[in-house]
N, C-alpha and C positions, 0 to 999 in steps of 0.2 A: 435576430441573428446578428451578433456584433463582431463575429470573426468567421472566416471561411476556413473550416478545418479540412486539412488534406490528409489522405491516407497514402500508403505506399503505392497502391495500384493507380493513383491519379497521375503519377509523373510520366511525362513523355521523354524527358531527358533530365540532365542535372539542373536545368533552370526553368523548364516549362512543365506546367501541370494543366490538366484538363478535367473539368467537372461537368457532369451531364445529368445530375439528379436534382433533388430539391434545392441544392446549393445554387445550381445554375438558374433555376426558376426564381430563387430569391434575389440573385444578382440582377436579373432582367426586370422583374416585376415589382419588387419592393425597393431595392436600391436604385433602380432605373439607371444603372451604370452604363457607360459607353466605352468604346475602345480608347485606351490611354488613361482611364481612371485608375487610381491606386486604391486598393482595398486592404483591410486588415486580414492577414492570413496566418495560419500556424500549422505546423506538422503535428498531427495527433501523437502525443507522447514526446514531443520535441520542442523546437524553438518557435518563436513567433517572428513575424516580419510583415513584409508588404508584397502584394501581388498586383502587378500592373496588367490590365486587360490587353491582350494581344489581338484577340478576335472573339466574336460571339455571334451565335445564330439562335434559331428557335430550339435547338437541342443541346447545345454545349457552350461552355466558356473556356477559353484558353488564357492562362495567366503566366506572366514571367515573374518568377518567385525570387525574393531575396529574404533569407532568414538570418537574423543575427541577435535577436533579443530573447532572453530567458523568459519562461512563463512566469506568471505572478507567484509570489511566495505562498507556501502552504500555510494553512491555518495551524495554530499551535495546539489545538485540541484534536486528538483522535476520539472516535465515538464508539460506544457500545450501546446499542439500542435494541430493545425488545422488538421483534418483527411486527411492524404495524399492519393494520388491515389493508387488503389489496388496493382499495380505492385511494389510500393515502400514500402507498409505497412509491409510486412514480414521482409524486411531488417531493417526497423526502429525498429520494435519490438525486433529483434535479437540484434541490437546495444544497445538498452536501457538495455537489460539483460547483455550484455557484460560489460557495464560501471557500473553496479550496481545501476541503478536508482530505487528508492523505489516506486514512484508513477508516472504514466503516465496518464494524462487526455487528451483524444482525443475529440476535440470539433468541432462544426460546424463553418462555416464562409461563407461570401458571395461568396468567390471564391472556395468553396468546392462543387463539383457537387453532387446533391441529390443521384445519382446512387452509389456513393462511400459507402453510408451507407448500401447498399444492398449487399455488397461484402461478399461472403462466407468466406473470410479470417477474418472476424470479429466474426465468430462463436467461442464460448469459446474453443472448441477443437483445432481449427486452431491457435488461439492466444497462447494457451498453448504450442503448437508444436513449434511455432516460438521462444517463450521465452526460451524453453528448449534448443533449438539449441544454443542460446547465452550463457546460463549457462554452457553448455558442453564445449564451447570454452574457457570461462573465469575461469573455475574451481570454480564455484559458485553453491549454492544450493537455494538461495532465489530469486524467480522471481519477477519482478516489478508487482505491482498491477495496472491493466489497467482499467480505468473508461471511460465510453462513455457518452457524453453530446451532444444531438442533437439540442439544441437551444442555440445560442450564447448569446443573451441578458440576459435571465434568469440565465445562468451560471455565467456571469460576475457580474451581479447585486446581485444575491442571494447566490452564492457559493464561488466565488473567494477569498473574504476576509477570509472566514472560512478556506479554503484550505491553505492559506498563514499562518494563525495562528501566526501573529506577525512577520513573516519573510518578508524580502524585496521581491517585485515582479518586475522582469525586463521583459520588452517586447522588442524583437528584432525589431529594426526599422532603416532603412537605413539612415535616416536623423538625427539620434541622435548625440549629441555632445560628449557623454560619451561612452567609450568602456566597454564592459562586462568584459574585462580583468582588468580594473581599479577599479572594484567594490570590496568591502570588502570581505575577505575570510571567509564567513559565509554561513550557510544554507539559501537557497533562492528558489523561484519559478521562472522559466524562461518560457516566452511565445514565441512560434515560429509559425509564420504564414504559410499559404499555398504558393504554387508557385505564385509569384506576390505579396505576402505579404498581411497583413490585409488591408482592405479598411479604409479610413480615419475615418469613423464613428466608426468602431470597435476599432481603436487605441484610439480615444478620449474617448470612453466609458471606456476602461480599465484604461486609465490615470486618469479619473475622480473618479474612484472607489479606486484604490490602486497602479496601475502599474507605473513604471518609465522607460523611453526609454533608450535603450543602442544599440550600433551598434556592428557588428561582423567583421568590417573591411570595406575596400573601395570597395570590389567586391560584385557583386550580386551572391548569392549562391543558389544552389538547396536545397530542404528541407533536404535531407539526409546529405548533406555536412554541412548545417547550424547546424544540430543536433550534428554531431561529433565535429564541431568547438566549440559549447557551452560546451559540456561535457569534451572535452580535456583541457579546461581552468580551470577546477576545479576537477582534478583527486583525488580520495581518496588516503590516504597514510596508 
């Protein structure tokens, strides 16, 4: 945990906040902080800054807060991803938060099992938990907005162009002749398929609407590796 994220109900007044959950435990046992120590803090959804420890005991930590810094810049790619298998979903959500992705669209695909949509990890509380873990690692306060789309064709035909809003749309496809690394350094939407990739019909539909094919290299990648490969090629500065 590289930042202590504060929620609205943590505040005692305009300058003081108190934490008494896993954050307090982390401050005491991992950081081994003492009264007077300054910690990196941030308001979830807001600014970053410093929290100076006013008091601590076995159950809580009180911090005097000063917020003045903006959160890190957003990644220039928004993502459209086929819903991954549940055991991979939490990791992918966390990685998107670590990289500063602004919008993540999880979509259906022919190779997405119907049972994936029933995963308890898609509950809003579980999604928020995974995203917060990524924010805490990357010292960020702005979580990605996660959107769920359970029907592939209506999403591509009716929503994808609006989501792109004039930006390029790249679809990762093994047989593409152009590398994502060779695309212009501008904001864009990138589509990543499931294990095994999008089926030909899905690729052709996306291409007919707005997408252009790109490859991520000569190797076949797992979904989580493809995600980090995409995002690492366009890190915010």
